[in-house]
C-alpha positions in Angstrom: -53.7 26.8 62.7 -56.0 24.0 64.1 -54.9 20.6 64.9 -57.1 19.0 62.2 -55.4 21.3 59.7 -52.0 19.7 60.6 -53.5 16.2 60.4 -55.0 16.8 56.9 -51.8 18.4 55.7 -49.8 15.4 56.8 -52.1 13.0 55.0 -51.8 15.1 51.8 -48.0 15.1 52.0 -47.9 11.3 52.3 -50.4 10.3 49.8 -48.7 7.1 48.7 -48.3 5.7 52.2 -51.8 6.8 53.2 -53.2 5.0 50.2 -51.3 1.9 51.2 -52.6 2.1 54.8 -56.1 2.8 53.6 -55.9 -0.1 51.1 -55.1 -2.6 53.8 -58.1 -1.5 55.8 -60.3 -1.4 52.7 -59.4 -5.0 51.8 -60.0 -6.1 55.4 -63.3 -4.4 55.8 -64.5 -5.5 52.3 -63.6 -9.1 53.2 -65.7 -8.9 56.4 -68.6 -7.3 54.5 -68.4 -10.1 51.9 -68.2 -12.7 54.6 -71.1 -11.3 56.6 -73.2 -11.0 53.5 -72.5 -14.5 52.4 -73.0 -15.9 55.9 -76.4 -14.1 56.2 -77.5 -15.4 52.8 -76.2 -19.0 53.5 -77.8 -19.0 56.9 -81.1 -18.0 55.4 -80.7 -20.6 52.7 -79.8 -23.3 55.3 -82.7 -22.3 57.5 -85.1 -22.5 54.5 -83.9 -25.9 53.5 -84.0 -27.3 57.0 -87.5 -25.9 57.5 -88.6 -28.0 54.6 -86.8 -31.1 55.9 -89.7 -32.8 57.5 -91.9 -32.1 60.5 -90.4 -31.1 63.8 -93.8 -30.9 65.7 -96.7 -33.3 65.8 -100.1 -32.5 67.2 -102.4 -35.5 68.0 -105.6 -36.0 70.0 -104.9 -36.4 73.7 -105.5 -39.9 75.2 -104.8 -41.5 78.5 -103.6 -44.7 76.8 -99.9 -45.4 76.3 -98.6 -46.4 72.9 -98.2 -50.2 72.3 -95.9 -49.9 69.3 -92.2 -49.4 69.0 -90.0 -49.4 65.8 -93.0 -50.5 63.7 -93.9 -53.4 65.9 -97.2 -53.3 67.7 -97.8 -55.4 70.8 -101.3 -56.3 72.1 -104.7 -55.6 70.6 -106.1 -52.8 72.8 -108.4 -50.5 70.8 -109.6 -47.2 72.1 -111.6 -44.3 70.7 -109.8 -41.0 70.1 -111.4 -37.6 69.8 -110.4 -36.0 66.5 -110.0 -32.3 65.8 -112.4 -30.2 63.9 -110.8 -29.1 60.6 -112.2 -25.5 61.0 -110.0 -25.1 64.2 -106.7 -25.9 62.6 -106.3 -22.3 61.4 -106.0 -21.3 65.1 -102.4 -22.5 64.9 -101.7 -19.5 62.7 -102.9 -17.2 65.4 -100.5 -18.1 68.2 -98.1 -15.4 69.5 -95.1 -16.9 67.6 -97.1 -17.6 64.5 -94.2 -16.1 62.4 -92.2 -19.2 63.3 -94.7 -21.7 62.0 -93.7 -22.8 58.5 -95.8 -25.6 57.1 -99.0 -27.1 58.6 -99.9 -30.5 57.2 -103.3 -31.8 58.5 -104.2 -35.5 58.0 -107.1 -37.8 58.4 -106.3 -41.4 59.1 -108.4 -44.6 58.9 -108.5 -48.1 57.7 -110.3 -49.4 54.6 -110.4 -52.4 52.2 -108.8 -52.4 48.8 -108.7 -55.6 46.7 -110.0 -57.6 49.7 -107.1 -56.4 51.9 -107.1 -54.1 54.9 -105.0 -51.0 54.3 -104.3 -47.8 56.1 -105.8 -44.9 54.2 -104.5 -41.3 54.8 -106.1 -38.1 53.6 -103.6 -35.1 53.1 -103.4 -31.7 51.6 -101.0 -32.6 48.8 -99.6 -29.1 48.5 -98.5 -28.9 52.1 -97.5 -32.5 52.3 -95.1 -32.3 49.3 -93.7 -29.1 50.8 -93.1 -30.8 54.1 -91.6 -33.9 52.6 -89.7 -32.7 49.6 -87.5 -35.8 49.5 -90.5 -37.8 48.2 -90.0 -39.2 44.7 -92.9 -40.4 42.6 -93.2 -42.9 39.8 -95.9 -41.2 38.0 -97.7 -37.9 38.1 -98.3 -35.7 41.1 -101.9 -36.2 42.3 -104.1 -33.3 41.2 -107.7 -34.4 41.0 -109.8 -35.2 44.1 -110.0 -38.9 43.1 -106.2 -39.4 42.5 -104.3 -41.7 44.9 -100.7 -42.1 45.8 -99.6 -45.6 46.8 -96.6 -46.5 48.8 -94.4 -48.9 47.0 -94.9 -51.7 49.6 -98.6 -51.2 49.5 -98.7 -51.2 45.7 -96.9 -54.5 45.5 -99.1 -56.1 48.2 -102.3 -54.9 46.5 -100.9 -55.6 42.9 -101.7 -52.1 41.6 -99.7 -50.0 39.2 -100.0 -46.3 38.2 -102.9 -45.7 35.8 -105.0 -48.5 37.5 -108.3 -47.8 39.1 -109.4 -49.1 42.5 -112.7 -49.1 44.3 -112.9 -47.8 47.9 -116.3 -47.7 49.7 -118.1 -47.8 46.3 -116.1 -44.9 44.9 -113.7 -45.1 41.9 -110.2 -43.7 42.4 -107.3 -43.5 40.0 -103.7 -44.6 40.9 -101.8 -41.4 39.9 -98.4 -42.4 41.1 -96.3 -44.9 43.2 -94.2 -43.4 46.0 -90.7 -44.6 45.8 -89.3 -46.4 48.8 -88.6 -44.0 51.7 -88.0 -46.5 54.5 -90.8 -44.7 56.5 -94.4 -45.8 57.3 -95.8 -44.2 54.1 -94.2 -47.1 52.1 -97.2 -49.3 53.1 -100.1 -46.8 53.0 -102.5 -45.3 50.5 -102.6 -41.5 50.3 -105.4 -39.4 48.9 -107.0 -35.9 48.9 -107.9 -34.8 52.4 -111.5 -33.9 51.8 -112.2 -36.9 49.5 -110.8 -39.4 52.1 -112.8 -37.7 54.9 -115.8 -38.6 53.0 -114.7 -42.2 52.4 -113.9 -42.7 56.1 -117.0 -41.0 57.3 -115.0 -38.3 59.0 -116.2 -35.2 57.2 -114.6 -32.1 58.7 -112.3 -34.1 61.0 -108.5 -34.2 61.4 -106.7 -37.1 63.0 -103.3 -35.4 63.4 -101.3 -32.4 62.3 -97.6 -32.3 61.4 -95.9 -28.9 61.6 -92.5 -27.6 60.4 -91.2 -24.6 62.4 -87.8 -23.0 62.8 -87.8 -21.0 66.0 -85.5 -18.0 65.6 -85.0 -16.1 68.8 -87.4 -18.2 70.9 -87.3 -21.7 72.4 -89.3 -24.3 70.5 -91.0 -25.2 73.7 -92.7 -21.8 73.7 -94.4 -22.7 70.4 -95.5 -26.1 71.8 -97.0 -24.4 74.8 -98.8 -21.8 72.7 -100.3 -24.5 70.5 -101.3 -26.5 73.5 -103.1 -23.5 74.9 -105.1 -23.2 71.7 -105.9 -27.0 71.7 -106.3 -28.2 75.3 -107.6 -31.6 73.9 -104.3 -32.2 71.9 -100.9 -33.5 72.8 -98.3 -31.4 71.0 -94.8 -33.0 70.8 -91.6 -31.3 69.6 -89.1 -33.7 67.9 -86.2 -32.3 69.9 -83.5 -34.0 67.9 -84.7 -32.4 64.6 -84.9 -29.0 66.2 -81.4 -29.3 67.8 -79.9 -30.5 64.5 -81.3 -27.4 62.8 -80.0 -25.0 65.5 -76.6 -26.6 65.7 -76.1 -26.6 61.9 -76.8 -22.9 61.6 -74.8 -21.9 64.7 -71.8 -23.9 63.6 -71.7 -22.2 60.3 -72.2 -18.8 61.9 -69.4 -19.4 64.4 -67.0 -20.5 61.7 -67.7 -17.2 59.7 -67.3 -15.1 62.8 -63.9 -16.8 63.5 -62.7 -15.9 59.9 -63.9 -12.4 60.4 -62.0 -12.1 63.7 -58.8 -13.3 61.9 -59.3 -10.7 59.2 -59.7 -8.0 61.9 -56.5 -9.1 63.6 -54.5 -9.0 60.3 -55.9 -5.5 59.5 -55.1 -4.2 63.0 -51.5 -5.5 62.6 -51.1 -3.7 59.3 -52.4 -0.4 60.7 -50.1 -0.8 63.7 -46.9 -1.4 61.6 -47.8 1.4 59.2 -48.5 4.0 61.9 -45.3 3.0 63.8 -43.5 3.8 60.5 -45.2 7.1 60.3 -44.1 8.0 63.8 -40.5 7.0 63.2 -40.3 9.0 60.0 -41.7 12.1 61.7 -39.3 12.2 64.7 -38.0 15.7 63.7 -41.5 17.1 63.0 -42.8 15.9 66.3 -39.7 17.3 68.1 -40.4 20.7 66.6 -44.1 20.6 67.7 -43.0 19.7 71.2 -40.3 22.4 71.2 -42.7 25.2 70.2 -45.1 24.3 73.0 -47.3 21.4 71.8 -48.4 19.2 74.7 -48.3 15.4 74.7 -52.1 15.4 74.3 -51.9 17.7 71.2 -49.4 15.3 69.5 -51.7 12.3 70.3 -54.7 14.2 68.9 -52.9 14.9 65.6 -51.9 11.2 65.0 -55.2 9.8 66.2 -57.1 12.2 64.0 -55.1 11.1 61.0 -55.9 7.5 61.9 -59.6 8.4 62.3 -59.8 10.0 58.9 -58.1 7.1 57.2 -60.3 4.7 59.1 -63.5 6.5 58.1 -62.6 6.6 54.4 -61.4 3.0 54.4 -64.6 1.8 56.2 -66.8 3.6 53.7 -64.9 2.4 50.6 -64.6 -1.1 52.1 -68.3 -1.4 52.7 -69.1 -0.3 49.1 -66.5 -2.6 47.6 -67.5 -5.5 49.7 -71.2 -5.0 48.9 -70.5 -5.0 45.1 -68.3 -8.1 45.3 -70.9 -9.9 47.5 -73.7 -9.2 45.0 -71.6 -11.0 42.3 -70.3 -13.8 44.5 -73.4 -14.9 46.4 -75.3 -16.2 43.3 -72.2 -18.2 42.4 -71.8 -19.7 45.8 -75.4 -20.3 46.8 -77.9 -21.8 44.3 -80.9 -19.5 44.2 -79.2 -17.4 46.8 -80.2 -13.7 47.3 -77.7 -11.2 48.6 -78.2 -10.5 52.2 -77.4 -7.1 53.7 -76.4 -5.6 50.4 -76.1 -1.8 50.8 -77.7 -2.2 54.2 -77.4 1.0 56.2 -76.8 -0.9 59.4 -74.0 -2.9 57.8 -72.6 0.3 56.3 -72.6 2.0 59.7 -70.9 -1.1 61.3 -68.2 -1.0 58.5 -67.4 2.7 59.1 -67.3 2.3 62.9 -65.1 -0.8 62.5 -62.8 1.1 60.2 -62.5 4.0 62.6 -62.2 1.8 65.7 -59.7 -0.5 64.1 -57.5 2.4 63.0 -57.7 4.2 66.3 -56.9 1.2 68.4 -54.0 0.2 66.3 -52.7 3.8 66.4 -52.9 4.2 70.2 -49.4 2.9 70.9 -47.7 4.8 68.1 -49.4 8.0 69.1 -48.5 7.5 72.8 -44.9 6.8 71.8 -44.8 10.0 69.7 -46.3 12.1 72.4 -43.6 11.0 74.8 -40.8 11.8 72.5 -38.1 13.9 74.1 -37.9 17.2 72.2 -34.2 17.6 72.8 -33.5 14.1 71.4 -35.7 14.8 68.4 -34.1 18.2 67.7 -30.6 16.6 67.7 -31.7 14.7 64.7 -32.0 17.9 62.7 
C-alpha cells in the first residue's frame, strides 16, 4: 500500500471533519478572492476617475522670460513674443514611448479680443477633450456643438452683459452664446471659450496652438519619464508636471490597495489558525493509529508525509472551490459596491492558480507542527493507549 492510499483512506473515514477543515479554508480563500477582485475593480475605477480630474501636465512654448504673475495678480507690463506650436505636431505626443499612459490631450489657442467694447481673453478649445478633462464644469445652457457656439465664464458674462441665447460680434463674425459656465473659482470664470479652429481664425492663428493640457496616470513608470519623452519630441516646449496632482493620485490608489492587502493578511492568519487547530485535533485523535504505523516500521518521514499529503489534498480542493465561490460572489457584489464597476479578475487563470497555491501552502504550513509532533510520537507510549 502506498502512502497516498493511507492519506486518502484517512480523509474518507473522517468526512465530516475534513469538510469542516476544508470549509474554513474555502471561506478564507473565497474572502481573499472577493477582496482582490473588488480591490482591482475599485482601483481601476479610482484611477479612471482621477485621470479625468483635471490636467496633471502642461506644455507651453519655451521662453527665457520669468512669469510676472502670482495668484491671479500680474505685476509689471513686460510683453514678449512667444513661439506657438504647429497643430499638426500635437499628435506626436501619442507617439512617445509611454504613450499608453497618456489619457487626455487638450490643445488650446489663446489670445485677446474685443467684445462689447471690452477687452477679453478668448480661448479656443476642442470641446470634447476639454469637457472630458474638466468634468466638474456645470453649464447654464446647452453644450456648445456648432462652430460658432461660445461658452462664457460667469464673471465674463456679467461684465459683458450677455446671457445664453444672445449673439455677439467678434472680429466681424457672429457667434451665439450657447451657455454660461457656472462659477468654478478658476481663471475660466472670466474668459470666453469657443471652438478651437474657429477661434484660430478669429485670432489670426490658423494651425497654431498656444498650450496643451494633458491628463496622464503613470502606472509602473515615473511621471518624470513622460515629461522627458514629451520634451524630446518638442524641444521648443516647456513641459511641466503638476507634482501635487500626480502624488495625490498615486497616494490615493496605494492607500486603498494597502488597506485591502492588510485585510487579506488578516484573513490568511485566521485561516492558518483554523487549519492548525484542526490538524492538531487530527493528530491527537490518531495517536493509536500513528503508534501502530511506527511499530510496524514506518519512519518519522513516512508519518509526516501521510499527514502533509492529507493537508495538501484538502488545501488543493479548498483553494479551487474557494476561487470559484469567491469569483461568483465577486461578480454579484462588485456592481453593487461600485457604480458602473466591472468585475476585475473574475475567473482569471492567474488568480485561480494563486488561490490553489495559497490553499495548498496555507494548509501545509499550518500542518507542519502537527505533522512533526505526530512523527516524533513514541511508539510504546502510543501502543499503551490501545
